[in-house]
C-alpha positions as CSV (number, residue, x, y, z in Angstrom):
1,V,92.5,38.4,105.8
2,L,92.0,39.5,109.5
3,R,92.5,35.9,110.6
4,H,95.8,35.8,108.7
5,M,96.9,39.0,110.5
6,E,96.0,37.7,113.9
7,E,97.8,34.4,113.2
8,N,101.0,36.1,112.0
9,L,101.8,38.7,114.6
10,E,105.4,37.7,115.3
11,A,106.3,37.8,111.6
12,P,103.9,40.2,110.0
13,L,102.9,39.4,106.4
14,S,103.3,42.0,103.6
15,P,100.1,43.4,102.0
16,R,101.0,41.3,98.9
17,E,101.2,38.1,101.0
18,L,97.9,39.0,102.7
19,A,96.2,39.5,99.3
20,G,97.7,36.2,98.0
21,R,96.4,34.3,101.0
22,A,92.9,35.7,100.4
23,D,93.3,35.0,96.7
24,I,92.5,38.6,95.7
25,S,94.6,41.3,94.1
26,L,96.6,43.8,96.3
27,R,94.4,46.7,94.9
28,K,91.2,44.8,95.8
29,L,92.5,44.1,99.3
30,E,93.3,47.8,99.8
31,R,89.9,48.9,98.5
32,M,88.1,46.3,100.6
33,M,89.9,47.2,103.8
34,R,89.4,50.9,103.2
35,A,85.7,50.4,102.6
36,K,85.0,47.9,105.5
37,L,87.5,49.1,108.1
38,G,88.4,52.7,107.0
39,D,92.1,51.9,107.0
40,T,94.9,50.6,104.9
41,P,95.9,47.0,105.4
42,M,99.2,47.8,107.0
43,H,97.8,50.5,109.4
44,Y,95.1,48.1,110.4
45,Y,97.7,45.3,110.9
46,L,99.7,47.7,113.1
47,K,96.6,48.3,115.2
48,V,96.0,44.5,115.6
49,R,99.6,44.1,116.7
50,L,99.4,47.0,119.2
51,Q,96.1,45.6,120.7
52,E,97.8,42.3,121.2
53,A,100.7,44.0,122.9
54,R,98.3,45.9,125.1
55,N,96.6,42.7,126.1
56,L,100.0,41.1,126.9
57,L,101.0,44.1,129.0
58,F,97.7,43.9,130.9
59,Y,97.3,40.2,131.4
60,S,100.9,38.9,131.5
61,D,104.2,39.5,133.2
62,M,106.1,39.0,130.0
63,P,109.0,41.6,129.6
64,V,108.3,44.5,127.3
65,G,111.2,43.5,125.0
66,E,109.7,40.1,124.6
67,I,106.2,41.5,123.9
68,A,107.8,43.7,121.2
69,T,109.2,40.6,119.5
70,V,106.1,38.5,119.9
71,C,104.0,41.3,118.3
72,G,106.4,41.6,115.3
73,F,108.4,44.7,116.1
74,S,112.0,44.8,115.1
75,A,113.2,46.3,118.3
76,Q,111.8,47.5,121.7
77,P,112.3,51.3,120.9
78,V,110.3,50.8,117.6
79,F,107.6,49.1,119.6
80,S,107.6,51.8,122.4
81,R,107.3,54.6,119.8
82,A,104.4,52.9,118.1
83,F,102.7,52.1,121.4
84,R,103.1,55.7,122.7
85,A,101.8,57.1,119.4
86,H,98.7,54.9,119.5
87,F,97.9,54.8,123.3
88,G,99.4,58.0,124.5
89,M,101.8,56.4,127.0
90,S,104.8,54.1,127.0
91,P,104.3,50.4,127.4
92,R,105.9,50.5,130.9
93,D,103.6,53.4,132.0
94,F,100.6,51.5,130.7
95,R,101.6,48.4,132.6
96,N,102.3,50.3,135.8
97,Q,99.1,52.2,135.7
98,F,96.8,49.3,135.1
99,R,98.7,47.0,137.4
100,A,97.9,49.4,140.3
101,D,94.3,49.7,139.1
102,R,93.9,45.9,138.9
103,L,95.3,45.5,142.4
104,M,92.8,48.0,143.8
105,Q,89.9,46.3,141.9
106,F,90.7,42.8,143.1
107,R,92.4,43.5,146.4
108,P,90.8,46.7,147.8
109,E,91.7,45.7,151.4
110,I,95.3,46.5,150.7
111,R,94.6,50.2,149.8
112,P,95.7,51.5,153.2
113,Q,99.0,49.7,152.8
114,M,99.6,51.4,149.5
115,V,99.7,55.0,150.9
116,L,103.3,56.0,151.4
117,Y,102.7,59.2,153.4
118,P,99.3,59.1,155.1
119,T,97.8,62.5,155.8
120,E,96.8,63.6,159.3
121,P,93.1,64.0,159.8
122,S,92.3,67.7,160.0
123,A,90.8,69.0,163.2
């Protein structure tokens, strides 16, 4: 079931389709996911899609609107609301925050150049 979720991010499957692909009843899928993962199938599926979106924001330069589409959201505002609810910040804020952090991690020599208003040393 989880593999089917990961393979169908752009066009998410319904719970009934997931159950059918696993050859189990919808009720059994719901009970199994609740017991093993502590979540409903669709809420867990949403988390899988948001994790993929987070990875794309972190590791790619793909536009936010395209990431929304690739991860199965009907529109960018829908994606942004879900992302903010799950991660506590907008997709753009997430990307900007971690882009700066990555830059500092891999190119620390540019840190002095990043300061816009250097402070004077106190005497």
